[in-house]
C-alpha positions as CSV (number, residue, x, y, z in Angstrom):
1,M,18.6,-10.8,57.4
2,N,15.6,-13.1,57.0
3,C,12.2,-12.3,58.3
4,S,9.4,-14.9,58.4
5,L,5.9,-13.7,58.5
6,I,3.5,-16.4,59.4
7,Y,-0.3,-16.7,59.3
8,Y,-2.3,-19.5,60.7
9,D,-5.3,-21.0,58.9
10,A,-7.4,-21.9,62.0
11,L,-10.5,-22.6,60.0
12,A,-9.0,-25.3,57.9
13,C,-9.7,-27.9,60.6
14,A,-13.2,-26.7,61.4
15,G,-15.0,-28.7,58.8
16,G,-18.8,-28.6,58.3
17,A,-20.3,-25.3,57.3
18,A,-17.0,-23.6,57.8
19,G,-15.9,-25.2,54.5
20,D,-18.3,-22.8,52.7
21,F,-16.5,-19.8,54.0
22,L,-12.9,-21.0,53.6
23,P,-12.3,-19.5,50.1
24,L,-13.4,-16.1,51.4
25,V,-11.3,-16.4,54.6
26,E,-8.3,-17.7,52.5
27,A,-8.5,-14.7,50.2
28,D,-8.7,-12.3,53.1
29,L,-5.7,-14.0,54.7
30,Q,-3.7,-13.6,51.5
31,K,-4.5,-9.9,51.4
32,T,-3.6,-9.5,55.0
33,A,-0.3,-11.3,54.5
34,A,0.5,-9.1,51.5
35,R,-0.2,-6.0,53.5
36,V,1.9,-7.1,56.4
37,S,4.7,-8.0,54.1
38,D,4.6,-4.6,52.4
39,N,4.6,-2.8,55.8
40,A,7.5,-4.9,57.0
41,R,9.5,-4.2,53.9
42,Q,8.8,-0.4,54.3
43,I,9.9,-0.5,58.0
44,C,13.1,-2.3,57.1
45,E,13.8,0.2,54.2
46,S,13.2,3.2,56.5
47,K,15.8,1.7,58.9
48,S,18.3,1.2,56.0
49,V,18.0,-2.6,56.3
50,N,17.9,-3.6,52.6
51,D,18.9,-7.3,52.7
52,V,15.6,-8.7,53.9
53,A,13.9,-11.8,52.6
54,L,10.2,-11.9,53.5
55,E,8.4,-15.3,53.7
56,V,4.8,-16.0,54.4
57,G,3.9,-19.5,55.7
58,E,0.8,-21.3,56.8
59,G,0.2,-23.7,59.6
60,D,0.5,-24.0,63.4
61,P,2.8,-21.1,64.3
62,R,4.6,-23.2,66.9
63,Y,5.9,-25.6,64.3
64,V,6.2,-23.2,61.4
65,L,8.4,-20.8,63.4
66,C,10.7,-23.6,64.7
67,E,11.0,-25.0,61.2
68,A,11.9,-21.5,59.9
69,V,14.6,-21.2,62.5
70,D,16.2,-24.4,61.2
71,K,15.6,-23.5,57.5
72,H,17.3,-20.1,57.9
73,H,19.8,-21.1,60.5
74,A,18.5,-18.2,62.7
75,A,20.6,-17.0,65.6
76,I,17.6,-15.5,67.4
77,L,13.8,-15.8,67.2
78,V,11.7,-12.9,68.4
79,V,8.1,-13.7,69.3
80,G,5.4,-11.7,71.0
81,S,3.3,-12.6,74.1
82,H,-0.3,-11.9,74.7
83,G,0.2,-12.0,78.4
84,Y,-2.3,-14.7,79.1
85,G,-2.6,-16.2,82.5
86,T,-1.5,-19.8,83.4
87,V,-4.9,-21.4,82.7
88,K,-5.5,-19.7,79.4
89,R,-2.0,-20.5,78.3
90,A,-2.6,-24.2,79.2
91,V,-5.9,-24.3,77.3
92,L,-4.9,-22.4,74.2
93,G,-1.2,-23.3,74.2
94,S,1.6,-20.8,74.1
95,V,3.5,-20.3,70.9
96,S,6.3,-18.4,72.8
97,D,6.6,-21.1,75.4
98,Y,6.8,-23.8,72.8
99,C,9.4,-21.9,70.8
100,A,11.4,-21.2,73.9
101,H,11.7,-24.9,74.6
102,H,12.0,-26.3,71.0
103,A,13.6,-23.7,68.7
104,H,17.3,-24.4,68.0
105,C,18.4,-20.8,68.7
106,N,18.0,-18.1,71.3
107,V,14.4,-16.9,71.8
108,M,13.4,-13.4,72.8
109,I,9.8,-13.1,74.1
110,V,8.5,-9.5,73.8
111,K,5.7,-8.8,76.2
112,K,2.7,-6.6,75.4
113,P,3.2,-3.2,77.0
114,K,1.3,-2.5,80.2
115,T,-1.6,-0.1,79.7
116,K,-2.1,2.7,82.2
117,H,-5.6,3.1,83.5
């Protein structure tokens, strides 16, 4: 089983003063990626899933996920959904929508659970 854990370096394109903070942000992203990888490995081991390859990538998640599907010949891609409305999805773009239309495998979109008030 292959798991791809992806993080997106959104500040790389910001330019200007953001460039001064990029090394700090990059170091924090690497720590976060390592922590997420460790947690994922522990979860897999607790479920007796031992044949897991963890991979951390960088870039636009829409493209990185679809490329990972092709690279690993995935049978299914599971992605989450923030539950944004139509306008917000149109402005921000939807990773799950892009993957559902472009990934060369089945795509399962897991919605955020509804919260009770």
